[in-house]
C-alpha positions in Angstrom: -17.2 66.6 -71.9 -14.4 66.5 -69.2 -13.8 69.4 -66.9 -10.3 70.1 -68.3 -11.6 70.4 -71.8 -14.5 72.6 -70.7 -12.2 75.0 -69.0 -10.0 75.1 -72.0 -12.9 76.0 -74.2 -14.0 78.7 -71.9 -10.5 80.2 -71.9 -10.4 80.3 -75.6 -13.6 82.3 -75.8 -12.1 85.3 -74.1 -12.6 88.2 -76.4 -10.7 90.9 -74.6 -7.4 91.5 -76.3 -5.6 92.5 -73.1 -6.7 89.3 -71.3 -5.3 87.3 -74.2 -2.0 89.1 -74.0 -1.7 88.5 -70.2 -2.5 84.8 -70.6 0.1 84.5 -73.3 2.7 86.3 -71.1 1.9 84.0 -68.2 2.2 80.9 -70.4 5.5 82.2 -71.7 6.8 82.8 -68.2 6.2 79.2 -67.3 8.1 78.2 -70.4 11.2 80.2 -69.4 11.9 77.7 -66.6 14.2 75.4 -68.5 13.3 74.5 -72.1 15.6 75.2 -75.0 12.8 75.9 -77.5 12.6 79.1 -79.4 9.1 80.1 -80.5 8.3 82.7 -83.1 4.8 84.0 -83.2 3.6 86.5 -85.7 0.9 88.7 -84.2 -1.3 91.1 -86.0 0.5 94.1 -84.5 3.9 92.7 -85.4 6.4 89.9 -84.9 7.2 88.9 -81.3 10.1 86.6 -80.3 10.4 84.9 -76.9 13.6 83.0 -76.1 13.8 80.4 -73.3 16.7 80.2 -70.9 18.5 76.9 -71.4 19.1 76.5 -67.6 16.9 73.5 -66.8 17.4 70.8 -69.4 15.2 68.2 -67.8 12.0 70.3 -67.3 9.6 70.1 -70.2 7.4 73.0 -71.1 4.2 73.0 -73.1 3.0 75.8 -75.4 -0.7 75.8 -76.5 -1.1 77.4 -79.8 -4.8 77.8 -79.4 -4.2 80.2 -76.5 -2.1 82.4 -78.8 -4.8 82.7 -81.5 -7.5 85.3 -81.2 -11.1 84.2 -81.6 -12.2 87.0 -84.0 -12.0 85.6 -87.6 -11.5 89.0 -89.1 -8.4 89.6 -87.0 -6.8 86.2 -87.4 -3.0 86.5 -87.1 -0.7 84.2 -89.0 -0.1 80.8 -87.5 3.0 79.6 -85.8 5.5 79.0 -88.6 8.5 77.1 -87.1 10.2 75.8 -83.9 13.7 74.7 -83.8 16.1 73.3 -81.1 19.0 75.5 -80.0 21.3 72.8 -78.9 21.7 69.1 -79.5 21.6 68.4 -75.7 18.4 70.3 -75.1 15.3 68.1 -75.3 12.0 69.9 -76.3 8.8 68.2 -75.2 6.1 68.9 -77.7 2.5 68.9 -76.3 0.1 66.3 -77.4 -2.1 68.7 -79.4 1.0 69.3 -81.6 2.1 65.8 -82.1 -1.3 64.5 -82.8 -2.6 64.8 -86.3 -5.3 67.4 -86.9 -8.9 66.4 -86.5 -10.9 65.6 -89.6 -13.5 68.0 -90.7 -16.1 65.2 -90.8 -15.8 64.3 -87.0 -19.0 64.8 -85.0 -17.3 65.6 -81.7 -18.7 68.9 -80.4 -15.5 70.0 -78.8 -13.5 69.5 -81.9 -16.2 71.3 -83.9 -16.3 74.2 -81.5 -12.5 74.4 -81.4 -12.0 74.2 -85.1 -14.6 76.9 -85.8 -13.5 79.3 -83.2 -9.8 78.8 -82.7 -8.3 77.3 -85.9 -6.8 79.8 -88.4 -8.9 80.5 -91.5 -8.2 78.5 -94.6 -6.8 80.0 -97.7 -10.2 80.2 -99.4 -11.9 81.8 -96.4 -9.1 84.2 -95.4 -10.0 87.9 -95.6 -8.2 90.3 -97.9 -6.9 92.2 -94.8 -5.2 89.1 -93.5 -3.7 88.4 -96.8 -2.2 91.9 -96.9 -0.9 91.5 -93.4 0.7 88.2 -94.1 2.3 89.5 -97.3 3.6 92.6 -95.5 4.9 90.7 -92.4 8.7 90.3 -92.2 9.9 86.8 -93.0 11.4 85.0 -90.0 13.0 82.4 -92.2 16.3 84.3 -92.3 17.0 83.2 -88.8 16.4 79.5 -89.4 19.3 77.1 -89.4 19.8 74.5 -92.1 18.4 71.6 -90.0 14.8 72.7 -89.4 11.7 70.8 -88.4 8.9 72.6 -90.0 5.4 72.4 -88.6 2.3 73.3 -90.6 -1.0 74.0 -88.7 0.6 72.6 -85.5 1.5 69.2 -87.0 4.4 67.4 -88.6 3.8 65.8 -91.9 3.5 62.0 -91.8 6.2 61.5 -94.4 8.8 62.7 -92.0 10.6 64.6 -94.7 11.2 68.3 -94.3 9.0 70.7 -96.3 10.2 73.9 -97.9 8.3 76.4 -95.8 10.7 79.4 -95.7 9.7 82.4 -97.7 11.8 83.8 -100.4 13.8 86.8 -99.2 14.4 88.7 -102.5 10.9 88.8 -104.0 7.4 89.5 -102.8 5.2 86.4 -102.7 2.0 86.7 -104.6 0.3 83.7 -102.9 0.5 82.6 -99.2 1.3 79.0 -98.4 -1.8 76.9 -97.7 -2.4 75.9 -94.1 -3.9 72.5 -94.8 -1.6 69.5 -94.8 -2.9 68.3 -98.2 -2.3 71.6 -99.9 1.2 71.9 -98.3 2.3 68.7 -100.0 4.2 69.1 -103.2 2.7 67.0 -105.9 5.2 64.8 -107.7 5.0 65.3 -111.4 4.0 62.3 -113.2 6.8 60.8 -115.2 5.2 60.5 -118.6 7.3 59.4 -121.6 7.6 62.1 -124.2 7.8 61.2 -127.9 8.6 63.1 -131.0 8.4 62.1 -134.6 11.1 62.3 -137.2 11.4 61.3 -140.8 13.9 58.5 -141.2 16.5 58.7 -143.9 15.1 55.7 -145.7 16.1 55.6 -149.3 13.2 53.6 -150.7 10.3 55.5 -149.1 9.5 57.9 -146.2 8.7 56.1 -142.9 7.6 57.5 -139.6 9.9 56.6 -136.7 9.0 57.2 -133.1 12.0 58.4 -131.0 12.1 58.8 -127.3 13.2 62.4 -126.6 15.2 63.9 -123.8 11.9 64.9 -122.0 11.8 61.4 -120.6 15.0 62.0 -118.7 13.7 65.3 -117.3 10.5 63.5 -116.2 12.6 60.9 -114.4 14.6 63.6 -112.7 11.4 65.2 -111.5 10.4 62.1 -109.6 13.3 62.6 -107.1 12.2 64.2 -103.8 12.7 68.0 -104.0 15.5 69.6 -102.1 14.2 72.1 -99.4 13.7 75.4 -101.1 13.9 78.8 -99.4 10.1 79.1 -99.6 7.2 77.1 -100.7 4.9 80.1 -101.2 7.1 81.5 -104.0 6.9 78.5 -106.3 7.6 79.7 -109.8 5.1 78.9 -112.5 6.1 76.2 -114.9 6.8 77.5 -118.4 7.3 75.5 -121.5 10.6 76.5 -123.1 11.3 75.9 -126.7 14.6 74.5 -127.6 16.5 76.6 -130.1 16.7 75.0 -133.5 20.1 73.8 -134.4 21.4 75.2 -137.6 21.0 72.8 -140.4 24.0 72.2 -142.7 21.9 72.6 -145.8 20.4 75.9 -144.6 23.8 77.3 -143.9 24.9 76.7 -147.5 21.8 77.3 -149.5 18.8 79.5 -149.3 15.5 77.7 -148.5 13.3 77.3 -151.4 9.9 79.1 -151.0 6.9 76.9 -151.7 3.7 78.1 -153.2 0.5 78.1 -151.0 2.5 77.9 -147.8 0.4 76.2 -145.1 -1.0 72.9 -144.2 1.3 70.0 -143.5 4.0 70.9 -145.9 6.0 73.0 -143.4 5.9 70.3 -140.8 7.1 67.7 -143.1 9.9 70.0 -144.4 11.0 70.8 -140.9 11.0 67.1 -139.9 13.1 66.3 -143.0 15.6 69.0 -142.1 15.8 67.7 -138.6 16.4 64.2 -139.8 19.0 65.5 -142.2 20.8 67.3 -139.3 20.6 64.2 -137.1 22.1 61.9 -139.7 25.3 63.8 -139.6 27.4 65.2 -142.4 26.6 64.1 -146.0 28.4 61.2 -147.4 31.3 61.9 -149.8 30.3 61.8 -153.5 31.0 58.6 -155.3 33.8 58.7 -157.7 32.6 59.3 -161.3 33.0 56.7 -164.0 35.2 57.0 -167.0 32.2 58.3 -169.0 32.6 61.6 -167.2 36.4 61.9 -166.9 38.4 59.7 -169.3 36.1 59.6 -172.3 37.6 61.8 -175.1 35.5 64.8 -176.1 35.3 63.9 -179.8 34.0 60.4 -179.0 31.4 61.9 -176.7 30.5 64.4 -179.3 29.8 61.7 -181.9 27.6 59.9 -179.4 25.7 63.1 -178.7 25.2 63.6 -182.5 23.6 60.3 -182.9 21.3 60.9 -179.9 20.3 64.4 -181.2 19.5 63.0 -184.7 17.2 60.4 -183.2 15.6 62.3 -180.3 16.1 66.0 -181.2 18.2 68.5 -179.4 15.5 69.5 -177.0 15.2 68.4 -174.3 18.1 65.9 -174.9 20.9 68.4 -174.6 19.5 70.0 -171.5 19.4 66.6 -169.8 22.9 65.6 -171.0 24.4 68.8 -169.8 23.4 68.1 -166.2 25.5 65.0 -165.8 28.9 66.6 -165.3 31.1 69.6 -166.4 32.6 67.6 -169.3 29.2 66.6 -170.7 28.0 70.1 -170.3 31.0 71.5 -172.2 30.3 69.0 -175.0 26.6 69.6 -175.1 27.1 73.4 -175.6 28.8 72.9 -178.9 26.8 75.0 -181.5 26.8 72.2 -184.1 24.6 70.1 -181.9 21.9 72.8 -181.7 20.8 72.5 -185.3 17.1 71.7 -184.9 15.4 73.6 -182.1 11.7 73.2 -181.2 11.0 76.0 -178.7 7.3 75.4 -178.8 6.9 71.8 -177.8 9.4 71.8 -174.9 8.8 75.2 -173.4 5.7 76.0 -171.5 3.5 78.9 -172.6 4.2 81.0 -169.5 7.9 81.0 -170.2 7.6 82.1 -173.8 8.8 85.6 -173.4 10.6 87.9 -175.7 13.7 88.1 -173.5 14.0 84.3 -173.4 13.6 84.0 -177.1 16.3 86.6 -177.7 18.6 84.8 -175.3 18.2 81.6 -177.3 19.0 83.4 -180.5 22.1 84.9 -179.0 23.5 81.8 -177.2 22.2 78.7 -178.9 21.2 79.5 -182.5 24.6 80.3 -184.1 24.5 77.0 -186.1 20.7 76.4 -186.0 19.1 75.3 -189.3 15.5 74.6 -188.1 13.7 76.8 -185.7 10.1 76.3 -184.4 8.8 79.4 -182.5 5.1 79.1 -183.2 2.7 80.8 -180.9 5.3 83.0 -179.2 4.0 86.4 -178.3 6.5 89.0 -179.5 5.8 92.7 -179.2 8.8 94.0 -181.1 9.0 91.8 -184.1 11.3 94.1 -186.0 14.0 93.9 -183.3 13.7 90.1 -183.1 14.0 89.7 -186.9 17.1 91.9 -186.8 18.7 89.8 -184.1 17.6 86.6 -185.9 19.2 87.6 -189.2 22.5 88.3 -187.4 22.5 85.5 -184.9 21.2 82.6 -187.2 23.0 83.0 -190.5 22.5 79.3 -191.4 18.8 79.1 -190.8 17.0 77.1 -193.4 13.5 76.6 -191.9 11.4 78.7 -189.6 7.9 78.1 -188.1 5.9 81.3 -187.4 2.5 79.7 -186.9 0.2 81.7 -184.8 2.1 85.0 -185.1 -1.0 87.3 -185.4 1.0 90.5 -185.8 3.2 89.2 -188.6 2.7 91.7 -191.4 3.9 91.9 -195.0 6.8 94.1 -194.1 8.1 91.5 -191.7 7.8 88.8 -194.3 9.7 91.0 -196.8 12.5 91.7 -194.3 12.7 88.0 -193.4 13.1 86.6 -197.0 15.5 89.4 -198.0 17.9 88.9 -195.1 17.7 85.2 -194.5 19.5 84.1 -197.7 19.5 80.4 -196.9 15.8 80.1 -195.9 14.1 77.2 -197.6 11.1 76.2 -195.4 8.6 78.7 -194.0 5.4 78.0 -192.1 2.9 80.9 -192.1 -0.1 79.0 -190.7 -2.8 80.8 -188.7 -1.4 84.3 -189.5 -4.3 86.5 -190.6 -7.2 85.1 -188.6 -7.8 88.5 -186.9 -6.0 90.9 -189.2 -7.0 92.7 -192.4 -5.9 90.8 -195.4 -4.2 93.8 -197.0 -1.7 94.1 -194.2 -1.3 90.4 -193.5 1.9 88.5 -194.5 -0.3 86.1 -196.4 -2.0 88.7 -198.5 -1.9 88.1 -202.2 0.6 90.8 -203.0 2.9 90.2 -200.0 2.9 86.5 -200.5 3.6 86.7 -204.3 6.5 89.1 -203.8 8.0 86.8 -201.1 7.7 83.7 -203.3 9.4 85.5 -206.2 12.2 86.6 -203.9 12.8 83.1 -202.5 12.5 81.5 -205.9 14.1 78.1 -206.4 15.3 77.8 -202.8 11.7 77.4 -201.5 11.0 73.8 -200.7 8.2 73.8 -198.0 5.3 76.3 -197.8 2.6 76.0 -195.1 -0.4 78.2 -195.5 -2.9 76.2 -193.5 -5.7 77.8 -191.4 -5.6 81.1 -193.2 -8.0 83.3 -195.1 -6.5 83.6 -198.5 -7.3 85.6 -201.6 -6.0 85.1 -205.0 -5.3 81.4 -204.9 -4.9 81.2 -208.7 -2.2 83.9 -208.6 -0.3 82.1 -205.8 -0.4 78.8 -207.7 0.8 80.6 -210.9 3.8 82.1 -209.0 4.7 78.7 -207.4 4.6 76.9 -210.7 6.7 79.6 -212.4 9.4 80.5 -209.7 9.5 77.6 -207.3 10.6 74.4 -209.2 12.0 72.8 -206.1 8.8 72.9 -204.0 8.3 69.6 -202.3 5.5 70.4 -199.8 2.4 72.5 -200.2 -0.1 72.7 -197.4 -3.4 74.4 -198.1 -5.5 72.6 -195.4 -8.5 74.4 -193.8 -8.1 77.4 -196.1 -11.0 79.7 -196.6 -11.4 82.4 -199.2 -12.5 86.0 -198.9 -15.0 85.6 -201.7 -18.1 83.5 -201.5 -17.0 81.1 -204.1 -14.3 78.5 -203.8 -10.7 79.1 -204.8 -9.6 77.4 -208.0 -6.5 75.2 -208.0 -4.9 74.7 -211.4 -3.7 71.1 -211.2 -2.0 70.9 -214.6 -0.2 74.2 -214.2 1.2 73.1 -210.8 2.2 69.8 -212.3 4.2 71.5 -215.0 6.1 73.9 -212.6 6.5 71.7 -209.5 7.7 68.3 -210.6 9.4 67.5 -207.3 6.2 67.9 -205.2 5.9 65.1 -202.7 3.2 66.3 -200.3 -0.1 68.0 -201.3 -2.7 68.7 -198.6 -6.0 70.3 -199.5 -7.9 68.9 -196.6 -11.2 70.6 -195.7 -10.5 73.7 -197.8 -12.7 75.9 -200.0 -10.6 74.9 -203.0 -11.9 73.3 -206.2 -9.8 71.7 -208.9 -10.0 73.6 -212.1 -11.5 72.2 -215.3 -9.2 71.2 -218.1 -9.5 70.0 -221.7 -8.5 66.6 -222.9 -5.3 67.8 -224.6 -4.2 69.6 -221.5 -4.7 66.6 -219.4 -2.8 64.4 -221.8 0.2 66.8 -221.9 0.4 67.1 -218.1 3.3 65.2 -216.6 1.5 64.7 -213.3 3.3 64.4 -209.9 5.7 61.5 -210.4 7.3 62.0 -206.9 4.1 62.5 -205.0 4.0 60.4 -201.8 1.1 62.0 -199.8 -2.3 63.3 -201.0 -4.9 64.4 -198.6 -8.2 65.7 -200.0 -10.4 64.7 -197.1 -13.5 66.9 -196.6 -16.3 67.6 -194.3 -20.0 67.5 -195.2 -20.0 70.8 -197.0 -17.2 70.0 -199.4 -17.9 66.2 -199.6 -18.9 66.4 -203.3 -16.0 68.4 -204.6 -13.5 65.6 -205.4 -14.7 63.1 -207.9 -13.1 60.2 -209.8 -12.0 62.5 -212.6 -10.1 64.8 -210.2 -8.4 62.0 -208.5 -7.3 60.5 -211.8 -5.9 63.9 -212.9 -3.9 64.4 -209.7 -2.5 60.8 -209.4 -2.0 59.9 -213.1 1.7 59.3 -212.6 2.1 59.0 -208.9 3.5 55.5 -208.6 5.3 56.4 -205.3 2.2 57.2 -203.4 2.3 56.0 -199.7 -0.6 57.9 -198.1 -4.1 58.5 -199.5 -6.7 60.3 -197.5 -10.1 60.5 -199.3 -12.4 60.5 -196.3 -16.0 61.8 -196.8 -15.4 62.1 -200.6 -18.9 60.7 -201.5 -18.4 60.9 -205.2 -15.4 58.5 -205.3 -16.0 55.0 -206.4 -13.9 51.8 -206.2 -13.1 52.0 -209.9 -10.9 55.1 -209.6 -9.1 53.6 -206.6 -8.4 50.3 -208.3 -7.0 52.1 -211.4 -4.5 54.1 -209.4 -0.8 53.6 -210.5 0.4 53.3 -206.9 1.0 49.7 -205.8 2.6 50.2 -202.4 0.1 52.4 -200.5 0.8 52.0 -196.7 -1.9 54.4 -195.3 -5.4 54.3 -196.7 -8.4 56.2 -195.3 -11.7 55.4 -196.9 -14.3 56.1 -194.1 -17.3 57.9 -195.4 -16.7 57.1 -199.1 -19.3 55.6 -201.2 -17.0 52.6 -201.8 -17.7 51.5 -198.2 -21.4 51.3 -198.9 -21.4 49.5 -202.2 -22.8 46.0 -202.3 -20.3 44.9 -205.0 -16.8 43.4 -204.6 -15.0 46.7 -204.9 -13.8 46.9 -201.3 -12.5 43.4 -201.5 -10.5 44.2 -204.7 -9.0 47.3 -203.0 -7.9 45.3 -200.0 -6.4 42.5 -202.1 -4.4 45.1 -204.2 -2.6 46.6 -201.2 -2.8 43.8 -198.6 1.0 43.3 -198.9 1.8 46.9 -198.0 -1.1 48.3 -195.9 0.0 49.3 -192.4 -3.1 51.4 -191.6 -6.6 51.0 -192.9 -9.7 53.1 -192.1 -13.0 51.5 -192.9 -15.1 53.2 -190.3 -18.9 53.4 -190.8 -19.0 50.8 -193.5 -22.6 49.7 -193.1 -22.6 46.7 -195.5 -21.5 43.5 -193.7 -20.6 41.2 -196.6 -18.2 43.5 -198.5 -16.3 44.5 -195.3 -16.1 40.8 -194.1 -14.6 39.9 -197.5 -12.1 42.7 -197.4 -10.9 41.6 -194.0 -10.6 38.0 -195.1 -8.5 39.2 -198.0 -6.1 41.0 -195.6 -6.0 38.0 -193.3 -4.9 35.7 -196.1 -1.4 37.2 -196.1 -1.0 35.8 -192.7 2.4 36.7 -191.1 3.4 38.5 -194.3 0.7 41.2 -193.7 2.2 44.4 -192.2 -1.2 45.6 -191.0 -0.9 47.3 -187.6 -3.8 49.7 -187.3 -7.4 48.9 -188.2 -10.3 51.2 -187.7 -13.8 49.5 -187.9 -15.7 52.0 -185.8 -19.4 52.0 -186.4 -19.1 49.3 -189.1 -21.3 46.2 -189.6 -18.4 43.8 -189.4 -19.0 40.3 -187.9 -17.1 38.7 -185.1 -15.9 35.9 -187.5 -14.0 38.5 -189.7 -12.5 40.1 -186.6 -11.4 36.6 -185.4 -9.6 36.0 -188.6 -7.7 39.3 -188.4 -6.7 38.7 -184.8 -5.6 35.1 -185.6 -3.5 35.8 -188.8 -2.2 39.4 -188.5 0.8 39.1 -186.2 1.8 42.8 -186.3 -1.5 44.2 -185.0 -1.1 46.9 -182.4 -4.5 48.6 -182.3 -8.1 47.9 -183.5 -11.1 50.1 -183.0 -14.3 48.2 -182.6 -16.4 51.0 -181.0 -20.1 51.0 -182.0 -19.9 47.7 -184.0 -23.4 46.3 -183.8 -22.4 42.7 -184.8 -20.0 42.2 -182.0 -20.7 41.0 -178.4 -20.7 43.3 -175.5 -17.4 44.0 -173.7 -15.3 44.3 -176.9 -16.9 47.4 -178.5 -14.1 49.8 -177.8 -10.6 50.8 -178.9 -8.0 48.1 -178.2 -4.4 49.2 -178.1 -1.2 47.4 -177.1 -0.4 43.7 -176.9 -2.0 43.3 -173.5 -5.4 44.5 -174.6 -5.2 42.6 -177.8 -4.3 39.4 -175.9 -7.4 39.9 -173.7 -9.5 40.4 -176.8 -8.3 37.2 -178.2 -9.2 35.4 -175.0 -12.7 36.9 -175.0 -13.3 35.8 -178.6 -11.6 32.4 -178.1 -8.9 32.7 -180.7 -5.1 32.3 -180.6 -2.5 34.2 -182.6 -0.8 32.0 -185.2 3.0 32.0 -185.5 4.9 32.6 -188.7 5.2 28.8 -189.4 1.5 28.1 -189.0 1.5 27.1 -185.4 -0.3 28.9 -182.6 1.3 31.1 -180.0 
């Protein structure tokens, strides 16, 4: 170690405070010879300023910062903050220990180690709380600095050569003192990262995710520019993320936002992105000019078009959809004559079937209504509704009240007395949970209502009820209702243990216009009659539909004799349903006077289990007219194969479209003939057919599935001229 350095170390170890002050004063006296430098030193007791006389411009002075720093770490004063030149002509000579960069902490030199441990100011992490308070309370000398300032930190100038913002802020107290190390004093440049945000593009075909570079990229580029010297580096404000205010959307300013159920998840984000995309696309495009259908078409022509559509599709929901096109279409769709047939059960959900809504329909749409379906509506005040109905629907001819559990005999009496044009009434499922004496379908109530309606009654539905006095009801119908065309007694049970008796001949005498008779799965037995009574009966000459299908319990009620008595003169019969009638044979079916039956249901009958040729004769008799044939569970292969071949012989002339062979013993050859020759086939049920290969034992519907079935079985459909398609 050299002598000069050793002496310097010894001087720095002086602990007496007065000696330190004297040496500092002697050093300052030497400086006052001619340098123009102004040195500000902040001592623990207070700030002290020494100004040099600018007399000698050539003489250079040296100030040792280490001599100004006390050796006791607990009383470490703040470091020398700044030195500036007073005039441009004055030349300040800075000592070598200031111009040289600070020694690294990893150097092994003993002198540097001793000097750094004893004389260097404490780092930010090692500074005592007392020193922090002194530094924060010390007055800031930055107010006296000039704009052109060369700042020194820890006795060195940064290598970059650019000025650092070292002045303290004058208006606010600093919560953190500037770090003394050169590394900490550097301001880190924020990394310019591109910011991206997503938006939903206004693509008309589908929603696509677009990536758009936001304005944050520009702000990041601006952050890369060197910072302008700030008043203080210690009072650096904390960075806060500021949200941009959402610009008002044009749609939100005009309409209220629609609330969505189960708010949460990603729905809100997608909605906000859609609104943002809508706002960015600019104002909405002008509406396209409407065609002549909405403006120049005469109302009467449009009304005639609507009439044809309503007759084909029904008024609901057709008129609702047509009324949404434009104001003219809405005006035409609200004409009362278009709202003649209203089905308020099929097209209105159950949760909207309220009493207020039903009354609104009666007041606003039913002035010209002739057919009204309000089944399964829950109405508390039935009397009020019937009063409104009688005044609001004077032209009502048919009403469906199926499922009205609280419909009593008084309500029925009021309805038939005040609705003078009522012809069709549906009272199905009325008294399932009510006492029969108070029910609208009680024997006394029903008989009185039938007598009041008399000859204007055409349709009567009593299905799914518990009835008493079926013979009395039939007697009233045959005596007072000659225009009856439909009688539905399906799924009817009796209050007594025995079955109800249906007088066939009496009903035939009084109701000659009957077209539909349904006694499906009911506890009703045809009455016995003598030979003379049977001969005198005219039958049902206009009957088109007869359904006497039964379950296992009632499978032996209908016999060949009963079928002959009912259908003795029914030459116009189109539908016959005798499923599970085990006592029926092929002889009674062959002798029927009907020659154009279109729908025949024979599953479960004994005719499907006979070994004879009865099934083939039945198929041959109606092969020219059959559209739908049910031969399910026919367990004899030869008769069913022969019946199918008889149907296939008609070729393109056969109108057969639906064939049910579920669970039967049919062979694949018979099925191939049907698929080859019957060109109008639309569905065939081959489920559980044991004689067919795997892969085809299911219900085939539609041309596509039938085409695949033909490909599997290796057949082709023949055209009308005998060729193959």
